[in-house]
LUMNUVO-793717 format. One line per 8 residues: number of its first residue (from 0); for each residue x, y, z of N, C-alpha, C. Coordinates in Angstrom, 1 decimal, m for minus. Example, Ala and Ser with C-alpha at 12.3 -4.5 7.8 and 13.67 -1.06 7.14 Angstrom:
! residues 2
0> 13.2,m5.7,7.8,12.3,m4.5,7.8,13.2,m3.3,7.8  12.8,m2.2,7.1,13.7,m1.1,7.1,12.9,0.0,7.9 .
! end
This chain:
! residues 321
0> 17.2,m21.5,0.6,17.6,m21.0,2.0,16.6,m20.2,2.6  16.4,m20.3,3.9,15.4,m19.5,4.5,16.1,m18.1,4.5  15.2,m17.0,4.6,15.5,m15.9,4.5,16.7,m15.1,5.9  16.1,m15.6,6.9,17.0,m15.2,8.1,18.3,m15.3,8.2  18.9,m16.5,7.9,20.2,m16.7,7.9,20.9,m16.2,6.7  20.4,m16.0,5.4,20.6,m15.4,4.3,20.9,m13.8,4.6  20.1,m13.1,5.4,20.1,m11.9,5.7,21.2,m11.6,6.8  21.3,m12.4,7.5,22.4,m12.4,8.4,23.7,m12.4,7.8 .
8> 24.0,m13.2,6.9,25.4,m13.1,6.3,25.4,m12.0,5.4  24.3,m11.7,4.6,24.6,m10.5,3.5,24.8,m9.3,4.2  24.4,m9.1,5.4,24.6,m7.7,6.3,26.3,m7.6,6.5  27.0,m8.6,6.3,28.4,m8.6,6.8,29.3,m9.0,5.7  28.9,m10.0,4.9,29.6,m10.6,3.9,29.0,m10.9,2.4  29.8,m11.1,1.5,29.0,m11.2,0.3,29.1,m12.7,m0.2  28.7,m13.6,1.0,28.4,m14.9,0.7,27.1,m15.4,1.4  26.2,m16.2,0.9,26.4,m16.8,m0.5,26.0,m16.1,m1.7 .
16> 26.9,m15.9,m2.8,26.4,m15.1,m3.6,25.4,m15.5,m4.6  24.7,m14.8,m5.5,23.7,m15.1,m6.4,23.8,m16.3,m7.2  25.3,m16.3,m7.7,25.7,m17.4,m8.7,25.5,m18.6,m8.2  25.7,m18.8,m6.6,25.3,m20.0,m6.0,24.2,m20.9,m6.3  23.1,m20.0,m6.6,21.8,m20.6,m6.6,21.2,m20.4,m8.2  21.7,m19.4,m9.0,21.0,m19.3,m10.3,21.8,m19.2,m11.5  23.1,m19.3,m11.1,24.2,m19.3,m12.3,24.6,m17.9,m12.5  25.1,m17.7,m13.9,25.3,m16.5,m14.3,24.4,m15.4,m14.9 .
24> 24.2,m14.2,m14.5,23.2,m13.3,m15.1,23.8,m11.9,m15.3  23.0,m11.1,m16.1,23.6,m9.9,m16.3,23.2,m8.7,m15.0  21.9,m8.9,m14.7,21.3,m8.4,m13.6,20.4,m9.0,m12.7  20.5,m8.6,m11.3,19.8,m9.5,m10.4,19.0,m8.2,m9.8  17.5,m8.4,m9.7,16.6,m7.3,m9.0,16.0,m7.7,m7.8  16.5,m7.5,m6.6,16.0,m7.6,m5.4,14.7,m6.8,m5.3  13.5,m7.4,m5.2,12.2,m6.5,m5.4,11.7,m6.1,m3.9  12.4,m6.4,m2.9,11.6,m6.1,m1.7,12.8,m6.1,m0.5 .
32> 13.5,m4.8,m0.7,14.5,m4.2,0.1,15.9,m5.0,0.0  15.8,m6.2,m0.3,17.1,m7.0,m0.2,17.5,m7.4,m1.7  18.9,m7.2,m2.0,19.3,m7.8,m3.3,20.5,m8.8,m2.8  20.6,m9.8,m3.2,21.8,m10.8,m2.9,22.9,m10.2,m3.5  24.0,m10.4,m2.9,25.4,m10.1,m3.3,25.6,m11.0,m4.7  26.5,m10.2,m5.7,26.5,m11.1,m7.1,28.1,m10.9,m7.5  28.8,m11.9,m7.9,30.1,m11.9,m8.4,30.4,m11.1,m9.6  29.2,m11.1,m10.7,29.6,m10.4,m11.8,28.2,m9.8,m12.4 .
40> 27.2,m10.1,m11.7,26.1,m9.4,m12.2,25.8,m7.9,m11.5  25.2,m6.9,m12.3,24.8,m5.7,m11.8,23.5,m5.8,m10.9  23.4,m5.1,m10.0,22.4,m5.2,m8.8,21.3,m4.1,m8.8  20.2,m4.4,m8.7,19.1,m3.4,m8.4,18.4,m3.8,m7.1  18.1,m2.9,m6.3,17.2,m3.1,m5.2,16.0,m2.3,m5.1  14.8,m2.6,m5.0,13.6,m1.7,m4.8,13.5,m1.6,m3.3  13.3,m0.4,m2.9,13.2,0.2,m1.8,11.8,0.9,m1.7  10.7,0.4,m1.3,9.3,0.5,m1.2,9.0,1.8,m0.5 .
48> 9.6,2.2,0.6,9.2,3.0,1.5,10.4,3.3,2.5  10.5,4.2,3.3,11.5,4.4,4.3,10.7,4.3,5.6  9.7,3.5,5.9,9.1,3.5,7.2,10.3,2.9,8.1  11.1,2.0,7.8,12.0,1.4,8.4,13.2,2.3,8.9  13.4,3.4,8.3,14.2,4.6,8.7,13.3,5.7,9.6  12.2,6.1,9.0,11.5,7.3,9.4,10.6,7.0,10.6  10.2,5.8,10.5,9.2,5.4,11.7,9.5,3.8,12.2  10.7,3.7,12.8,11.0,2.3,13.3,10.1,1.8,14.3 .
56> 9.4,2.7,14.9,8.5,2.2,16.0,7.2,1.6,15.3  6.9,1.7,14.1,6.1,1.2,13.5,6.2,m0.1,12.5  7.6,m0.8,13.0,8.1,m1.9,12.3,8.3,m3.2,13.2  8.3,m4.3,12.8,8.9,m5.4,13.6,10.3,m5.6,13.6  10.8,m6.6,14.1,12.3,m6.7,14.4,12.9,m7.2,13.0  12.2,m8.0,12.1,12.7,m8.5,10.9,12.9,m7.4,10.0  12.0,m6.3,9.7,12.3,m5.3,8.7,13.2,m4.5,9.3  13.5,m4.4,10.6,14.4,m3.4,11.0,15.8,m3.5,10.7 .
64> 15.9,m5.0,10.1,17.3,m5.3,9.5,17.5,m4.8,8.0  16.6,m4.5,7.4,16.7,m3.9,6.2,17.7,m2.7,5.7  17.7,m1.7,6.6,18.7,m0.6,6.3,20.0,m1.0,6.2  20.6,m2.1,7.0,21.9,m2.4,7.0,22.2,m3.0,5.7  21.2,m3.9,5.2,21.3,m4.7,4.1,21.3,m3.7,2.9  20.5,m2.6,2.9,20.3,m1.7,1.8,21.8,m0.8,1.8  22.3,m0.4,2.9,23.6,0.2,3.1,24.7,m0.5,2.5  24.8,m1.8,2.7,26.0,m2.5,2.1,25.6,m2.9,0.7 .
72> 24.5,m3.0,0.2,24.3,m3.1,m1.3,24.7,m2.1,m2.0  24.2,m0.8,m1.6,24.3,0.7,m2.4,26.0,0.9,m2.2  26.5,0.6,m1.1,28.0,0.7,m1.0,28.7,0.0,m1.9  28.3,m1.1,m2.4,28.8,m2.0,m3.2,28.5,m1.8,m4.8  27.6,m0.6,m5.0,27.4,m0.3,m6.3,25.9,m0.7,m6.7  25.0,m1.2,m5.9,23.6,m1.4,m6.5,22.9,m0.2,m6.8  22.1,m0.2,m7.6,21.0,0.9,m8.0,19.9,0.6,m7.2  19.3,1.8,m7.2,18.0,1.6,m6.3,16.8,2.2,m7.3 .
80> 15.8,1.2,m7.1,14.5,1.6,m7.7,13.3,1.9,m6.5  12.6,2.8,m6.8,11.6,3.4,m5.8,10.3,3.4,m6.6  9.2,3.2,m6.0,7.7,3.5,m6.6,7.3,4.8,m6.8  8.2,5.8,m6.2,7.6,7.2,m6.3,8.8,8.1,m6.1  8.7,9.3,m6.6,9.7,10.4,m6.4,9.8,10.6,m5.1  8.7,10.7,m4.3,9.0,11.0,m2.9,10.1,10.1,m2.1  9.8,8.8,m2.5,10.8,7.8,m1.6,12.3,8.0,m2.3  12.4,8.2,m3.5,13.4,8.4,m4.1,14.3,9.7,m3.6 .
88> 13.7,10.7,m3.3,14.3,11.8,m2.6,14.7,11.4,m1.2  13.9,10.6,m0.4,14.1,10.1,0.7,15.3,9.1,0.9  15.4,8.2,m0.1,16.5,7.6,m0.2,17.7,8.1,m0.4  17.8,9.0,m1.3,18.9,9.9,m1.6,19.6,10.5,m0.4  18.6,11.0,0.3,19.0,11.8,1.6,19.6,10.7,2.6  18.9,9.7,2.9,19.1,8.8,3.9,20.2,8.0,3.7  20.7,7.7,2.6,21.8,6.7,2.2,22.9,7.5,1.5  22.6,9.0,1.5,23.7,9.6,0.8,24.2,9.3,m0.5 .
96> 23.1,9.1,m1.4,23.2,8.6,m2.5,23.4,9.7,m3.8  24.2,9.7,m4.8,24.0,10.4,m6.0,22.7,10.3,m6.5  21.8,11.1,m7.3,20.6,11.1,m7.6,20.4,10.1,m8.7  21.4,10.2,m9.6,21.5,9.4,m10.8,21.5,8.0,m10.6  21.7,7.6,m9.3,21.6,6.0,m9.1,20.3,5.5,m8.5  19.4,6.4,m8.3,18.1,6.1,m7.6,16.9,6.5,m8.7  16.3,5.5,m9.0,15.4,5.7,m10.1,14.0,5.6,m9.7  13.0,6.4,m9.8,11.7,6.4,m9.4,11.0,5.8,m10.7 .
104> 10.0,4.7,m10.3,9.3,4.2,m11.5,8.2,3.7,m10.8  7.0,4.4,m11.2,5.6,4.1,m10.4,5.1,2.7,m10.8  4.6,2.1,m10.0,3.7,0.9,m10.3,2.7,1.1,m11.1  2.3,0.0,m11.7,0.9,m0.2,m12.5,m0.3,m0.2,m11.3  m1.4,m0.1,m11.9,m2.7,m0.5,m11.2,m2.8,m2.0,m11.1  m3.1,m2.7,m9.9,m3.3,m4.2,m10.2,m4.8,m4.1,m10.3  m5.3,m4.7,m11.3,m6.7,m4.9,m11.9,m7.4,m6.1,m11.1  m8.4,m5.9,m10.5,m9.2,m6.7,m9.8,m10.3,m7.4,m10.6 .
112> m10.3,m8.9,m10.6,m11.3,m9.5,m11.4,m12.8,m9.3,m11.0  m13.5,m9.6,m11.7,m15.0,m9.7,m11.2,m15.5,m11.0,m10.5  m16.4,m10.7,m9.8,m17.0,m12.1,m9.1,m18.8,m11.9,m8.7  m19.4,m12.6,m9.5,m20.9,m12.4,m9.2,m21.2,m12.3,m7.7  m21.9,m11.2,m7.2,m22.3,m11.1,m5.9,m23.7,m11.6,m5.7  m23.9,m12.3,m4.7,m25.0,m13.1,m4.1,m26.1,m11.9,m3.8  m27.3,m12.2,m4.0,m28.3,m11.3,m3.4,m28.5,m11.1,m2.2  m28.7,m9.7,m2.0,m28.8,m9.0,m0.4,m27.7,m9.2,0.3 .
120> m26.5,m9.3,m0.3,m25.2,m9.1,0.6,m24.2,m8.1,0.0  m23.3,m7.6,0.9,m22.1,m7.0,0.1,m21.3,m8.0,m0.8  m21.0,m7.5,m1.9,m20.1,m8.1,m2.9,m18.8,m8.5,m2.4  m18.6,m9.3,m1.7,m17.3,m9.8,m1.3,m17.3,m11.1,m0.6  m16.8,m12.0,m1.2,m16.7,m13.5,m0.7,m15.8,m13.9,0.2  m15.8,m14.6,1.3,m14.7,m15.0,2.3,m14.2,m16.1,1.4  m12.9,m16.2,1.0,m12.4,m17.4,0.4,m12.2,m18.6,1.1  m12.4,m18.5,2.6,m12.3,m19.7,3.5,m13.5,m20.3,3.6 .
128> m14.6,m19.6,3.5,m16.0,m20.2,3.7,m16.8,m20.0,2.4  m16.3,m19.3,1.2,m17.2,m19.1,0.1,m18.6,m18.5,0.4  m18.8,m17.9,1.6,m20.1,m17.3,2.1,m19.8,m15.8,1.6  m21.2,m15.1,1.7,m21.1,m13.6,1.6,m20.9,m12.9,2.5  m20.4,m11.9,2.7,m20.3,m10.9,3.8,m21.4,m10.0,3.7  m22.1,m10.2,4.8,m23.4,m9.3,5.1,m23.3,m8.2,5.8  m23.9,m7.1,5.4,m23.8,m5.9,6.2,m24.7,m5.9,7.4  m24.3,m5.3,8.3,m25.4,m5.1,9.6,m26.6,m4.9,9.2 .
136> m27.7,m5.2,10.2,m29.0,m4.9,9.9,m29.2,m3.4,9.6  m29.9,m2.8,8.8,m30.1,m1.4,8.7,m29.3,m0.7,7.8  m28.1,m1.4,7.4,m27.3,m0.6,6.4,m27.2,m1.1,5.1  m27.0,m0.3,4.3,m26.8,m0.7,2.8,m25.7,0.0,2.0  m25.0,0.7,2.8,m23.6,1.4,2.3,m22.5,1.2,3.2  m21.4,1.2,2.9,m20.2,1.1,3.7,m18.9,1.9,3.2  m18.4,2.5,4.4,m16.9,2.8,3.9,m15.9,1.7,4.2  m15.2,1.6,3.0,m14.1,0.6,3.0,m13.0,0.9,3.2 .
144> m12.0,0.0,4.0,m10.6,0.2,4.3,m10.0,m1.2,3.8  m8.7,m0.9,3.2,m8.0,m2.2,2.5,m6.7,m2.0,3.2  m6.2,m3.2,3.8,m4.9,m3.2,4.0,m4.5,m4.0,5.3  m3.3,m4.5,5.5,m3.1,m5.4,7.0,m3.2,m4.6,7.8  m3.9,m5.0,9.0,m4.1,m4.1,10.2,m2.8,m4.3,11.1  m2.3,m2.8,10.8,m0.8,m2.6,11.6,m0.7,m1.2,11.8  0.1,m1.0,12.8,0.1,0.5,13.0,0.3,1.7,12.1  1.0,1.3,11.0,1.2,2.1,9.8,0.0,2.7,9.1 .
152> m1.1,1.9,9.2,m2.5,2.1,8.6,m3.3,2.9,9.4  m3.0,3.1,10.7,m3.8,3.9,11.7,m5.2,3.6,11.6  m5.8,2.6,11.7,m7.0,2.1,11.8,m7.6,2.4,13.1  m7.2,2.6,14.2,m7.9,3.5,15.3,m8.4,4.7,15.1  m7.7,5.5,14.3,m8.2,6.8,13.8,m9.3,6.7,13.0  m9.4,5.6,12.0,m10.6,5.3,11.1,m11.7,5.0,12.0  m11.5,4.1,13.1,m12.7,3.8,13.8,m13.2,4.9,14.6  m12.5,5.7,15.2,m12.9,6.9,15.9,m13.6,7.7,14.8 .
160> m13.0,8.1,13.6,m13.6,8.8,12.7,m15.3,8.2,12.5  m15.3,7.2,12.3,m16.6,6.4,11.9,m17.4,6.6,13.1  m17.0,6.5,14.4,m17.7,6.7,15.6,m18.3,8.2,15.5  m17.8,9.1,15.2,m18.1,10.5,15.1,m19.2,10.8,13.9  m19.2,10.0,12.8,m20.1,10.1,11.6,m21.2,9.3,11.7  m21.1,8.2,12.4,m22.1,7.0,12.2,m23.5,7.4,12.7  m23.9,8.3,13.6,m25.0,8.7,13.8,m25.8,9.6,12.9  m25.1,10.4,12.1,m25.6,10.9,11.0,m25.7,10.2,9.6 .
168> m25.2,8.9,9.9,m25.4,8.2,8.6,m25.7,6.6,8.9  m27.0,6.4,9.4,m27.2,5.1,10.0,m27.5,4.1,9.1  m27.4,4.4,7.7,m27.3,3.5,6.8,m26.0,3.0,6.3  m24.9,3.4,6.8,m23.6,2.9,6.6,m22.8,2.3,7.6  m22.1,1.3,7.1,m21.2,0.4,7.9,m19.7,0.8,7.4  m18.7,0.3,8.4,m17.4,0.2,8.3,m17.0,m0.9,7.9  m16.4,m1.3,6.6,m15.9,m2.6,6.4,m14.2,m2.3,6.5  m13.5,m3.3,7.1,m12.1,m3.2,7.1,m11.6,m4.5,6.6 .
176> m11.0,m4.7,5.3,m10.4,m5.8,4.7,m8.9,m5.9,5.0  m8.6,m7.1,5.3,m7.1,m7.2,5.6,m6.9,m8.0,6.8  m5.6,m8.8,6.8,m5.4,m9.8,7.7,m4.7,m9.1,8.9  m4.9,m9.7,10.1,m4.2,m9.1,11.2,m2.7,m9.2,11.0  m2.1,m7.9,11.4,m0.6,m7.7,11.3,m0.2,m7.4,13.0  1.0,m7.1,13.1,1.5,m6.9,14.5,0.9,m5.7,14.9  0.6,m5.5,16.2,0.0,m4.4,16.7,m1.7,m4.2,16.4  m2.2,m5.5,16.1,m3.7,m5.3,15.6,m4.3,m5.3,17.0 .
184> m3.9,m5.4,18.0,m4.8,m5.2,19.4,m5.2,m3.8,19.7  m4.5,m2.8,19.1,m4.9,m1.6,19.2,m6.1,m1.2,18.4  m6.4,m1.9,17.2,m7.4,m1.8,16.4,m8.6,m2.3,17.0  m8.3,m3.6,17.5,m9.6,m4.3,18.2,m9.9,m3.4,19.4  m9.1,m3.0,20.1,m9.5,m2.2,21.4,m10.2,m0.9,21.0  m9.9,m0.3,20.0,m10.8,0.7,19.3,m12.1,0.4,18.9  m12.1,m0.9,18.3,m13.5,m1.3,17.7,m14.4,m1.5,19.0  m13.8,m2.1,20.0,m14.6,m2.4,21.4,m15.1,m1.3,22.0 .
192> m14.2,m0.3,21.9,m14.7,0.9,22.4,m15.6,2.0,21.8  m15.8,1.6,20.5,m16.6,2.6,19.6,m18.2,2.3,19.8  m18.9,3.5,19.8,m20.1,3.5,20.1,m21.0,3.0,18.7  m20.1,2.9,17.7,m20.6,2.1,16.5,m20.2,0.6,16.2  m19.5,0.0,17.2,m19.0,m1.1,16.9,m19.9,m2.2,16.3  m21.1,m2.2,16.5,m22.1,m3.1,15.8,m22.0,m3.1,14.3  m21.6,m1.9,13.8,m21.7,m1.8,12.5,m20.4,m1.8,11.8  m19.1,m2.3,12.5,m17.9,m2.3,12.1,m17.7,m3.8,11.8 .
200> m17.4,m4.1,10.5,m17.2,m5.6,9.7,m16.0,m5.8,9.6  m15.4,m7.1,10.0,m14.0,m7.5,9.6,m14.2,m9.0,8.9  m14.0,m8.7,7.6,m13.9,m10.1,6.7,m12.7,m10.7,6.8  m11.7,m10.0,7.3,m10.4,m10.7,7.1,m9.9,m10.4,5.8  m8.8,m11.3,5.3,m8.2,m11.1,4.1,m9.1,m11.7,3.0  m9.3,m11.0,1.7,m10.2,m11.5,0.7,m9.4,m11.8,m0.4  m9.6,m12.8,m1.2,m8.9,m13.0,m2.4,m9.2,m11.8,m3.5  m8.4,m11.9,m4.7,m8.6,m10.7,m5.5,m10.0,m10.5,m6.2 .
208> m10.7,m11.6,m6.5,m12.1,m11.6,m6.9,m13.0,m11.0,m5.9  m12.8,m11.7,m4.8,m13.7,m11.1,m3.7,m13.3,m9.5,m3.3  m12.2,m9.5,m3.3,m11.7,m7.8,m3.0,m12.3,m6.9,m4.0  m12.2,m7.2,m5.3,m12.9,m6.4,m6.5,m14.3,m6.1,m6.3  m14.9,m7.1,m5.9,m16.3,m7.0,m5.6,m16.6,m6.0,m4.6  m16.0,m6.2,m3.4,m16.1,m5.4,m2.2,m15.8,m3.8,m2.4  m14.6,m3.9,m3.4,m14.2,m2.5,m3.7,m15.2,m1.5,m4.5  m15.8,m2.3,m5.5,m16.7,m1.7,m6.3,m18.0,m1.4,m5.7 .
216> m18.5,m2.2,m4.6,m19.5,m1.8,m3.9,m19.5,m0.8,m2.9  m18.3,m0.3,m2.7,m18.2,0.7,m1.6,m18.5,2.1,m1.9  m19.2,3.0,m0.8,m19.4,4.1,m1.1,m18.3,5.0,m1.0  m17.3,4.7,m0.4,m16.0,5.5,m0.3,m14.9,4.7,0.2  m13.7,4.8,m0.3,m12.5,4.3,0.3,m12.0,5.1,1.2  m11.7,4.6,2.5,m10.8,5.2,3.5,m9.4,4.7,3.5  m8.3,5.6,3.5,m7.0,5.2,3.6,m6.2,6.1,4.4  m6.4,5.8,5.9,m5.8,6.7,6.6,m4.2,6.6,7.2 .
224> m3.4,6.2,6.3,m2.1,5.9,6.6,m1.2,6.9,7.1  m0.3,6.8,8.2,0.6,7.8,8.7,1.8,7.9,7.6  2.0,6.9,6.8,3.0,6.9,5.9,2.7,6.0,4.7  3.3,6.2,3.7,3.2,5.4,2.3,4.3,5.7,1.4  4.7,4.8,0.8,5.8,4.9,m0.4,5.0,4.8,m1.6  3.8,4.4,m1.8,2.8,4.4,m3.1,1.6,4.5,m2.7  0.9,3.3,m2.4,m0.4,3.1,m1.8,m1.1,2.6,m3.0  m1.4,1.5,m3.3,m2.0,0.7,m4.3,m3.7,0.7,m4.0 .
232> m4.2,0.6,m2.9,m5.6,0.7,m2.7,m6.2,2.1,m3.3  m5.9,3.3,m2.9,m6.6,4.3,m3.5,m6.3,4.5,m5.0  m5.4,3.9,m5.7,m5.4,4.1,m7.1,m6.3,3.0,m7.6  m6.3,1.8,m7.0,m7.5,0.7,m7.4,m9.0,1.3,m7.3  m9.0,2.0,m6.2,m10.5,2.6,m5.9,m10.8,3.7,m7.1  m9.9,4.7,m7.2,m10.1,5.3,m8.5,m10.3,4.9,m9.6  m9.6,3.8,m10.1,m9.9,3.0,m11.4,m11.3,2.3,m11.3  m11.7,2.0,m10.3,m13.2,1.4,m10.1,m14.3,2.4,m10.1 .
240> m13.9,3.7,m10.0,m14.9,4.8,m9.9,m15.5,4.9,m8.3  m14.6,4.7,m7.4,m14.9,4.9,m5.9,m14.3,6.1,m5.5  m14.8,7.1,m4.8,m14.3,8.2,m4.2,m13.2,7.7,m3.1  m12.2,8.4,m2.8,m11.1,8.2,m1.9,m10.8,9.4,m1.0  m11.0,8.7,0.4,m10.5,10.0,1.2,m9.2,9.4,2.0  m8.0,10.1,1.8,m6.9,9.6,2.2,m6.1,10.7,3.1  m4.9,10.4,3.3,m4.1,11.3,4.3,m3.0,11.8,3.3  m2.5,13.1,4.0,m1.7,14.0,3.1,m0.1,13.6,3.7 .
248> 0.4,12.3,3.4,1.3,11.8,3.8,2.2,11.1,2.9  3.6,10.9,3.0,4.3,10.2,2.1,4.1,10.5,0.6  4.0,9.5,m0.1,3.8,9.4,m1.7,2.5,9.8,m2.0  1.4,9.8,m1.2,0.1,9.7,m1.3,m0.5,10.9,m2.3  0.1,12.0,m1.8,m0.2,13.2,m2.5,0.3,13.0,m4.2  1.5,12.5,m4.3,2.1,12.4,m5.5,1.3,11.4,m6.5  0.7,10.4,m5.8,0.0,9.5,m6.6,m1.4,9.9,m6.8  m2.0,10.4,m5.8,m3.4,10.7,m6.1,m3.6,12.0,m6.6 .
256> m2.9,12.9,m6.7,m3.0,14.3,m7.5,m4.1,14.9,m6.7  m5.1,15.4,m7.7,m6.2,16.3,m7.1,m7.6,15.2,m7.4  m7.4,13.9,m7.3,m8.4,13.1,m7.5,m8.7,12.2,m6.2  m8.4,12.8,m5.1,m8.8,12.3,m3.7,m9.1,13.5,m2.8  m9.7,13.3,m1.8,m9.8,14.2,m0.6,m8.7,13.8,0.5  m7.9,14.9,0.8,m6.9,14.7,1.6,m7.0,15.4,2.9  m6.5,14.6,3.8,m6.6,15.2,5.3,m5.2,15.1,6.1  m5.2,15.6,7.1,m3.8,15.3,8.0,m4.0,14.0,8.5 .
264> m2.8,13.2,8.9,m2.9,12.1,9.4,m3.2,12.2,11.0  m3.8,11.1,11.6,m3.9,11.2,12.9,m5.1,12.2,13.6  m6.0,12.6,12.7,m6.9,13.6,13.0,m8.3,13.0,12.7  m9.0,12.3,13.8,m10.3,11.6,13.4,m11.2,12.7,12.8  m11.3,13.6,13.7,m12.4,14.6,13.2,m12.4,15.1,11.6  m11.1,15.5,11.4,m11.1,15.9,10.0,m11.4,14.6,8.9  m10.8,13.5,9.4,m11.3,12.3,8.6,m12.9,12.2,8.6  m13.5,12.3,9.5,m14.9,12.1,9.6,m15.8,13.2,8.9 .
272> m15.1,14.3,9.0,m15.7,15.5,8.2,m15.6,15.3,6.6  m14.5,14.8,6.3,m14.2,14.4,4.8,m15.0,13.2,4.2  m15.3,12.0,5.3,m15.9,10.8,4.8,m17.5,11.7,4.9  m18.0,12.4,5.4,m19.5,13.0,5.6,m19.6,13.7,4.2  m18.7,14.5,3.8,m19.0,15.2,2.5,m19.0,14.3,1.4  m18.0,13.1,1.4,m18.1,12.1,0.3,m19.5,11.4,0.3  m19.9,11.1,1.5,m20.9,10.2,1.6,m22.2,11.1,1.3  m22.2,12.1,1.3,m23.6,13.3,0.9,m23.6,13.2,m0.4 .
280> m22.6,12.8,m1.3,m22.7,12.7,m2.6,m22.8,14.3,m3.4  m23.2,14.4,m4.5,m23.4,15.6,m5.3,m22.5,15.9,m6.5  m22.4,16.9,m7.1,m21.7,17.3,m8.3,m20.2,17.1,m8.0  m19.7,17.8,m6.8,m18.2,17.7,m6.4,m17.8,16.3,m6.3  m18.5,15.5,m5.8,m18.1,13.8,m5.4,m18.0,13.3,m6.9  m19.2,13.7,m8.0,m19.2,13.0,m9.0,m18.0,13.6,m9.9  m17.5,14.8,m9.5,m16.4,15.4,m10.6,m15.0,14.6,m9.8  m14.9,14.3,m8.4,m13.9,13.8,m8.1,m13.6,12.2,m8.4 .
288> m14.7,11.7,m8.7,m14.8,10.2,m9.3,m14.2,10.2,m10.6  m14.6,11.3,m11.6,m14.1,11.3,m12.9,m12.7,11.6,m12.8  m12.1,12.4,m12.0,m10.7,12.8,m11.7,m9.9,11.4,m11.3  m10.5,10.8,m10.6,m9.9,9.6,m10.1,m9.9,8.5,m11.3  m10.9,8.3,m12.0,m10.7,7.3,m13.2,m9.7,8.0,m14.2  m9.6,9.3,m14.4,m8.6,9.8,m15.4,m7.1,9.5,m14.6  m7.1,9.8,m13.5,m5.7,9.6,m12.8,m5.3,8.4,m12.8  m6.1,7.4,m12.6,m5.6,5.9,m12.4,m5.1,5.3,m13.7 .
296> m5.4,6.0,m15.1,m4.9,5.6,m16.2,m3.4,5.8,m16.4  m2.9,6.6,m15.5,m1.5,7.1,m15.6,m0.6,6.0,m15.3  m1.2,5.0,m14.4,m0.5,4.0,m13.7,m0.7,2.7,m14.2  0.3,2.5,m15.3,0.1,1.1,m16.2,1.2,0.4,m16.1  1.2,m1.1,m16.0,2.3,m2.1,m16.1,3.2,m2.0,m17.1  2.7,m1.5,m18.3,3.7,m1.4,m19.4,4.6,m0.2,m19.3  4.1,1.0,m18.6,4.9,2.0,m18.3,6.0,1.6,m17.3  5.4,0.9,m16.2,6.4,0.5,m15.3,7.3,m0.3,m15.8 .
304> 7.1,m1.3,m16.8,8.2,m2.3,m17.2,9.2,m1.7,m18.1  8.8,m0.5,m18.9,9.4,0.2,m19.6,10.6,0.9,m18.8  10.1,1.5,m17.9,11.0,2.4,m16.7,11.9,1.2,m16.1  11.5,0.0,m15.7,12.5,m1.0,m15.3,13.5,m1.5,m16.3  13.0,m1.7,m17.5,14.0,m2.2,m18.5,15.1,m1.0,m18.7  14.8,0.2,m18.7,15.9,1.3,m18.8,16.7,1.2,m17.8  16.2,1.0,m16.4,17.1,0.9,m15.3,18.0,m0.3,m15.6  17.4,m1.4,m15.8,18.4,m2.8,m16.1,19.6,m2.4,m17.1 .
312> 19.2,m1.7,m18.3,20.0,m1.4,m19.3,21.3,m0.9,m18.8  20.7,0.4,m18.0,22.0,1.4,m17.3,22.8,0.5,m16.5  22.2,m0.2,m15.6,23.0,m0.8,m14.6,24.0,m2.0,m15.2  23.3,m2.6,m16.4,24.3,m3.6,m16.9,25.3,m2.9,m17.9  25.0,m1.8,m18.2,26.1,m1.0,m19.4,27.3,m0.7,m18.3  26.7,m0.3,m17.1,27.8,0.5,m16.3,28.7,m0.7,m16.1  28.6,m2.1,m15.9,29.4,m3.0,m15.4,29.7,m3.7,m16.9  29.6,m3.2,m18.1,30.3,m3.9,m19.3,29.5,m5.0,m19.7 .
320> 28.2,m5.1,m19.1,27.5,m6.6,m19.4,26.3,m6.5,m20.6 .
! end
């Protein structure tokens, strides 16, 4: 069934239950804010972040329906999984839950496959054309941003920061990888107004192989979000030996530790200064890269699996399943 009518029903009633679709099970895990009602199965729901509660102005209409679904599920005994301790604390406060029913289990790092790069191009193929992404003339390094173009990522601030440092780094481009989301008009307006707009590249969405090559070729990853419940790109960058400049918000400090340069959100000048330091290189940046590689090793899918299995066992045991 399509999601919209299901969500509309589940906000008010316990029909249709899980068993109508998949039969009897011990545990059902809703991995993206919504867990279906069940007649006999224990329930777990993943809440990735609380943008929907803290920053509703950054959400579209469909996601703003999630809080009601979460409240109903937890009121009926669902356990909550979060990808960070930061989000766990937020969920406990926002939904008035006992801490023992909210479990923080970090994600692992999505490993990106290799893809041979064509000569003279940025290593990142466009899957729709199989062509190479070519940097603007006169540039051979780039600041990389990864993520859907939406208000929460605050790419207008990144464009402003790039405009501030572009003159001092004429060999550097800005590459923004990701599909357009809602609110992408603000990003495009910032690009159009930028004095360095000729050096801003938009390849759109890249598949995993192309994304891996684009990431490995980057001089620095910029991640200027205003809020995150985990944040995959910084950890992926650290695993690949790419230095990271990101914002001091949400779960990002918990995830990156001392292995990234942190700045306040919404401050293009601070972001530009941090990127400038990393682009200049040197011993401190080399040490940052080493700390990043080490930090990324803490995020494994086997550890994530063990944590989720423990959660499933506790949920099933509670119902005598």
